[in-house]
C-alpha positions as CSV (number, residue, x, y, z in Angstrom):
1,M,15.9,25.8,-6.9
2,S,16.5,27.2,-10.3
3,S,19.5,26.6,-12.4
4,Q,22.3,29.0,-13.0
5,S,25.1,29.4,-15.5
6,R,28.3,27.7,-14.4
7,D,31.1,30.1,-14.9
8,A,34.5,28.5,-15.3
9,G,36.4,31.0,-13.0
10,P,40.2,31.4,-13.1
11,V,41.8,29.0,-15.5
12,E,44.8,28.3,-13.2
13,V,44.4,25.7,-10.4
14,E,45.7,26.5,-7.1
15,P,47.9,23.3,-5.9
16,M,46.5,21.6,-2.7
17,P,48.3,22.9,0.5
18,G,50.0,20.6,3.0
19,Y,48.8,20.4,6.7
20,L,51.4,23.0,7.9
21,D,50.4,25.5,5.1
22,L,46.7,24.8,6.1
23,I,47.4,25.6,9.8
24,S,49.6,28.6,9.2
25,R,47.4,30.2,6.6
26,A,44.0,29.5,8.0
27,S,45.3,30.7,11.4
28,T,46.6,33.8,10.1
29,V,43.6,34.7,8.1
30,M,41.0,33.8,10.5
31,L,42.9,36.0,13.3
32,G,43.0,38.9,10.8
33,A,39.3,38.6,10.1
34,W,38.7,38.5,13.8
35,R,40.5,41.6,14.5
36,D,39.0,43.5,11.4
37,C,35.6,42.4,12.6
38,S,35.2,45.4,15.0
39,S,31.2,45.3,14.7
40,C,30.9,41.5,15.1
41,G,28.4,40.5,17.7
42,L,24.8,39.4,18.0
43,E,23.3,42.5,16.3
44,L,25.4,42.1,13.2
45,S,24.6,38.3,13.2
46,K,20.9,39.1,13.1
47,R,21.2,41.7,10.4
48,T,23.5,39.3,8.4
49,L,20.9,36.4,8.8
50,L,18.0,38.6,7.6
51,D,20.1,39.9,4.7
52,N,21.6,36.7,3.3
53,A,19.3,33.8,4.2
54,Y,17.3,32.7,1.3
55,I,14.9,29.7,1.8
56,T,11.2,29.5,1.0
57,W,8.4,28.0,2.9
58,T,8.0,25.7,0.0
59,E,11.5,24.5,0.4
60,I,11.0,23.9,4.2
61,A,7.7,21.9,3.5
62,L,9.5,19.8,0.8
63,F,12.1,19.0,3.5
64,L,9.7,17.9,6.1
65,F,7.7,15.8,3.7
66,S,10.7,14.1,2.3
67,A,12.0,13.4,5.8
68,F,8.7,11.8,6.5
69,L,8.8,9.9,3.3
70,W,12.4,8.4,4.0
71,T,11.0,7.1,7.3
72,Q,8.0,5.5,5.5
73,V,10.1,4.1,2.7
74,R,12.6,2.6,5.4
75,R,9.7,1.0,7.3
76,G,8.3,-0.4,4.1
77,L,11.5,-1.9,2.9
78,T,12.3,-3.3,6.3
79,E,9.1,-5.1,6.5
80,S,8.6,-6.2,2.9
81,L,12.4,-6.9,2.0
82,F,15.1,-6.8,4.6
83,Q,13.4,-8.7,7.3
84,P,12.2,-11.6,5.0
85,L,15.8,-11.5,3.6
86,A,17.2,-11.9,7.0
87,Q,15.0,-14.9,7.8
88,W,15.8,-16.5,4.3
89,C,19.5,-16.3,5.1
90,R,18.9,-17.8,8.5
91,L,20.8,-15.0,10.3
92,L,21.6,-15.5,14.0
93,P,18.8,-13.5,16.1
94,K,21.0,-10.6,17.0
95,D,22.4,-10.2,13.4
96,A,18.6,-10.5,12.0
97,A,17.6,-7.6,14.2
98,K,20.5,-5.3,12.9
99,M,20.7,-6.3,9.3
100,P,17.7,-4.2,8.0
101,E,19.3,-1.0,9.5
102,S,22.6,-1.8,7.7
103,A,20.9,-2.9,4.4
104,W,18.9,0.4,4.5
105,K,21.9,2.6,5.0
106,L,23.8,0.7,2.3
107,V,21.1,1.5,-0.3
108,F,20.8,5.2,0.7
109,Y,24.5,6.0,0.9
110,T,25.3,4.2,-2.4
111,M,22.7,6.2,-4.1
112,S,23.7,9.5,-2.6
113,W,27.4,9.1,-3.1
114,S,27.0,7.9,-6.7
115,Y,24.9,11.1,-7.3
116,S,27.5,13.5,-5.8
117,T,30.3,11.7,-7.6
118,Y,28.3,12.3,-10.8
119,L,28.1,15.9,-10.1
120,L,31.7,16.3,-9.1
121,F,33.3,14.2,-11.9
122,F,30.8,14.0,-14.7
123,T,29.6,17.6,-15.1
124,S,31.1,20.9,-15.6
125,Y,31.7,21.5,-11.9
126,S,35.3,21.7,-10.8
127,F,34.9,21.8,-7.2
128,F,37.0,18.6,-6.4
129,H,40.1,19.5,-8.6
130,D,39.9,23.1,-7.8
131,P,38.3,23.6,-4.4
132,P,38.7,27.5,-4.2
133,S,36.3,27.6,-7.2
134,V,33.5,26.8,-4.7
135,F,33.5,30.6,-4.1
136,Y,34.0,32.0,-7.7
137,N,31.2,34.3,-8.6
138,W,29.5,33.8,-5.3
139,Q,26.6,36.4,-4.6
140,S,24.2,36.5,-1.8
141,G,20.8,35.1,-2.8
142,M,22.3,33.5,-6.1
143,S,20.3,30.8,-7.6
144,V,21.0,27.2,-6.8
145,P,21.5,24.8,-9.8
146,A,18.6,22.3,-10.0
147,D,20.9,19.3,-9.8
148,I,22.7,20.6,-6.7
149,A,19.2,21.6,-5.1
150,I,18.1,17.9,-5.6
151,A,21.2,16.7,-3.8
152,Y,20.6,19.0,-0.9
153,L,17.0,17.8,-0.6
154,I,18.0,14.4,-0.6
155,Q,20.7,14.6,2.0
156,G,19.0,17.2,4.2
157,S,15.7,15.4,4.5
158,F,17.7,12.1,5.0
159,Y,19.6,13.6,8.0
160,G,16.3,15.0,9.4
161,H,14.9,11.4,9.3
162,S,18.2,10.1,10.6
163,I,17.8,12.0,13.9
164,Y,14.5,10.5,14.5
165,A,15.6,7.0,13.5
166,T,18.8,7.1,15.8
167,V,16.5,7.6,18.8
168,Y,13.4,5.7,17.8
169,M,14.3,3.2,15.2
170,D,17.9,2.1,15.4
171,A,19.5,-0.2,18.1
172,W,20.9,2.2,20.9
173,R,24.7,1.9,21.0
174,K,27.4,3.6,23.0
175,D,27.9,6.3,20.5
176,S,24.4,6.9,19.6
177,A,24.4,10.2,21.5
178,V,27.5,11.3,19.5
179,M,25.6,10.2,16.4
180,V,22.7,12.3,17.2
181,V,25.0,15.4,17.7
182,H,26.7,14.4,14.4
183,H,23.3,14.5,12.6
184,I,22.3,17.8,14.0
185,I,25.6,19.5,13.0
186,T,25.4,17.9,9.7
187,L,21.7,19.0,9.2
188,A,22.6,22.4,10.4
189,L,25.5,22.7,7.8
190,I,23.3,21.4,5.0
191,S,20.4,23.9,5.9
192,F,22.5,27.0,6.5
193,S,24.9,26.3,3.5
194,Y,21.8,26.0,1.4
195,A,20.2,29.2,2.8
196,F,23.4,31.3,2.6
197,R,24.4,29.8,-1.0
198,Y,27.3,27.8,0.1
199,H,25.9,24.8,-1.8
200,N,29.1,24.2,-3.9
201,V,31.3,23.5,-0.8
202,G,28.4,21.4,0.6
203,I,28.5,19.1,-2.3
204,L,32.2,18.5,-1.8
205,V,31.9,17.8,1.9
206,L,29.0,15.4,1.2
207,F,31.2,13.5,-1.3
208,L,34.1,13.2,1.0
209,H,31.9,11.7,3.8
210,D,29.5,9.3,2.2
211,I,31.8,6.8,0.8
212,N,32.8,5.5,4.3
213,D,29.1,4.8,5.2
214,I,28.9,2.5,2.1
215,Q,32.0,0.6,3.2
216,L,30.9,0.4,6.8
217,E,27.3,-0.9,6.1
218,F,28.9,-3.3,3.4
219,T,31.4,-4.6,6.0
220,K,28.6,-5.1,8.7
221,L,26.4,-7.0,6.3
222,N,29.2,-9.5,5.6
223,I,29.7,-9.9,9.2
224,Y,26.2,-11.1,9.7
225,L,26.2,-13.2,6.7
226,K,29.5,-15.0,7.5
227,S,27.8,-16.9,10.4
228,R,24.4,-17.3,8.9
229,G,22.7,-20.7,9.7
230,G,25.1,-21.2,12.6
231,G,28.0,-22.1,10.1
232,Y,31.0,-20.3,8.8
233,H,31.1,-18.8,5.3
234,L,34.7,-17.9,4.1
235,L,33.7,-15.6,1.3
236,N,31.7,-13.3,3.6
237,D,34.6,-13.3,6.2
238,V,37.0,-12.4,3.4
239,L,34.6,-9.4,2.3
240,S,34.3,-8.2,5.6
241,N,38.0,-8.0,6.2
242,M,38.5,-6.3,2.9
243,G,35.8,-3.8,3.8
244,S,37.2,-3.1,7.1
245,V,40.7,-2.5,5.6
246,S,39.3,-0.2,2.9
247,F,37.1,1.6,5.4
248,S,40.1,2.4,7.5
249,I,42.3,3.8,4.7
250,T,39.5,5.7,3.0
251,W,38.4,7.3,6.3
252,F,41.9,8.9,6.7
253,W,42.3,9.8,3.1
254,F,38.9,11.3,2.6
255,R,38.0,12.7,6.0
256,L,41.4,13.4,7.5
257,Y,43.4,14.4,4.3
258,W,41.2,15.8,1.7
259,F,38.5,17.1,3.9
260,P,40.9,19.6,5.7
261,L,43.2,20.3,2.9
262,K,40.5,20.8,0.3
263,V,37.4,22.0,2.2
264,L,38.8,23.7,5.3
265,Y,41.5,25.6,3.3
266,A,38.9,26.7,0.8
267,T,36.5,27.9,3.4
268,C,39.0,29.4,5.9
269,V,41.4,30.9,3.4
270,S,39.9,31.1,-0.2
271,S,36.6,32.3,0.8
272,L,37.8,35.6,2.0
273,Q,40.1,36.0,-1.1
274,S,37.0,35.6,-3.3
275,V,34.4,37.2,-1.1
276,P,36.0,39.6,1.5
277,N,32.8,40.1,3.5
278,I,31.3,36.7,3.2
279,P,28.6,36.2,5.8
280,F,28.8,33.9,8.8
281,Y,32.5,33.1,8.0
282,F,33.3,32.1,11.5
283,F,29.9,30.2,12.2
284,F,30.4,27.9,9.2
285,N,34.1,27.2,9.7
286,T,33.3,26.3,13.4
287,L,30.8,23.8,12.3
288,L,33.1,22.4,9.8
289,L,36.0,22.3,12.4
290,A,33.6,20.4,14.7
291,L,33.0,17.8,12.1
292,L,36.7,17.5,11.6
293,L,37.1,16.9,15.4
294,M,34.4,14.2,15.3
295,N,36.3,12.5,12.3
296,I,39.5,12.4,14.4
297,Y,37.5,11.1,17.5
298,W,36.2,8.3,15.5
299,F,39.5,7.7,13.9
300,L,40.9,6.9,17.3
301,F,38.6,3.9,17.3
302,I,40.0,2.7,14.0
303,V,43.4,2.9,15.3
304,V,42.3,0.7,18.2
305,F,40.8,-1.7,15.7
306,V,44.0,-2.0,13.7
307,V,46.1,-2.5,16.9
308,K,43.8,-5.3,18.0
309,V,43.8,-7.0,14.5
310,L,47.7,-6.8,14.5
311,K,47.7,-8.4,17.9
312,V,45.1,-11.2,17.5
313,K,45.3,-11.6,13.6
314,E,41.6,-11.8,13.6
315,V,38.8,-9.4,12.9
316,N,36.3,-9.3,15.8
317,D,33.8,-6.7,17.2
318,V,35.1,-3.8,19.3
319,R,31.8,-2.0,19.7
320,E,28.9,-3.2,21.9
321,Y,25.5,-2.1,22.9
322,E,24.7,-0.5,26.2
323,D,23.1,-3.6,27.6
324,E,25.7,-6.1,26.8
325,D,28.5,-7.2,28.9
326,G,32.2,-6.2,28.5
327,I,34.0,-2.8,28.5
328,K,34.2,-2.2,24.8
329,A,34.5,1.1,22.9
330,A,32.0,2.4,20.5
331,A,34.0,1.1,17.5
332,G,34.4,-1.3,14.9
333,L,34.6,-5.1,14.0
334,L,36.8,-7.1,16.0
335,R,35.4,-10.5,16.9
336,E,37.0,-13.3,19.0
337,P,38.0,-16.2,16.8
338,R,35.6,-18.7,18.7
339,A,32.9,-16.2,19.4
340,E,31.3,-16.0,16.1
341,N,27.9,-17.0,17.4
342,D,27.6,-14.6,20.3
343,D,29.8,-11.8,19.8
344,D,28.4,-8.5,18.6
345,D,28.8,-7.3,15.1
346,A,30.2,-4.0,14.2
347,G,28.4,-1.0,15.7
348,H,26.3,1.7,14.0
349,H,27.2,4.9,12.2
350,N,28.5,7.8,10.8
351,S,27.4,10.2,10.3
352,S,28.0,10.0,9.6
353,Q,29.7,10.7,10.5
354,G,26.9,10.3,10.6
355,K,29.1,8.3,11.6
356,H,30.0,4.7,14.0
357,V,33.0,2.5,14.3
358,Q,31.5,-0.5,13.4
359,N,33.3,-3.4,11.7
360,G,36.4,-1.9,13.0
361,V,35.5,1.5,12.0
362,T,33.3,4.4,13.0
363,K,31.1,6.3,10.6
364,E,30.2,9.7,10.8
365,K,28.2,12.6,8.0
366,H,27.5,15.2,7.2
367,L,27.6,18.4,5.5
């Protein structure tokens, strides 16, 4: 986790492509790479893994300790702060049971996204404005800058904790299985991108995904709060509506516009231009494409949410738990106008993304 010099790379910034340009160029480059890879196979993968993976036992131990620490911190905050706060606010029983989970995730994602924003916009890194630069001066086994290594430790250990938390700590929802898969893929991306020194693109991916989790948990908290004490609170209702609208917009803008056009274009096309024999080219792009497909999957729930809002003119809950009545999708916030006291709140992450359509939207994260 040592620091490295940050070379500026080429001065000219390549303009961001459109969807058609991404599809045509990425498919052409990937097909060409597949044809040229005559020796591709299990044996080459083993050799590439041994030659290019750089991770120490100390870093693995730090990851495991930090994942355990996140679990203990969450338990401590839940018992000493979030649960007493839910009681003080006189939340309805179902809301009080779910409020600590949302509060914890809001705290974490606000912190993590703020840090990745700092790295991308307030340091010398140009990865957001010039995505191909994530591969400039790339070398196998290159040192990872300390500030990026810290971000990786925070995010990787959190998703390690999240796999455990989704199964044993969070309320089980209809998309919880998808969330576990999301967390596993995100953790795989984080771990392998660190080991193979694709940390620059990793920071960009994390930045583009974490913002939705902030909006999701903020919206859910306001849904819980708007019916606190058995009454109706206009401010929290307005904030939940604003949160769901901003969630829907930024989900598309960050995950379905910037993510493919900035990240996937860089990893599919620019990577081979900068490093012709870059290791595990197909493996990492497959994981990133899987992440994109999950983002599209969850976006379908957001579309359902928007359609229902336009029809009923009221935000209500669309996603339910496994043990509750009604055939409802694992999605966001839609609540029946007169069901404030017994309808479910927005679902869980995601995340992730991991997720998660809750409050009219689904989450998703990672890598």
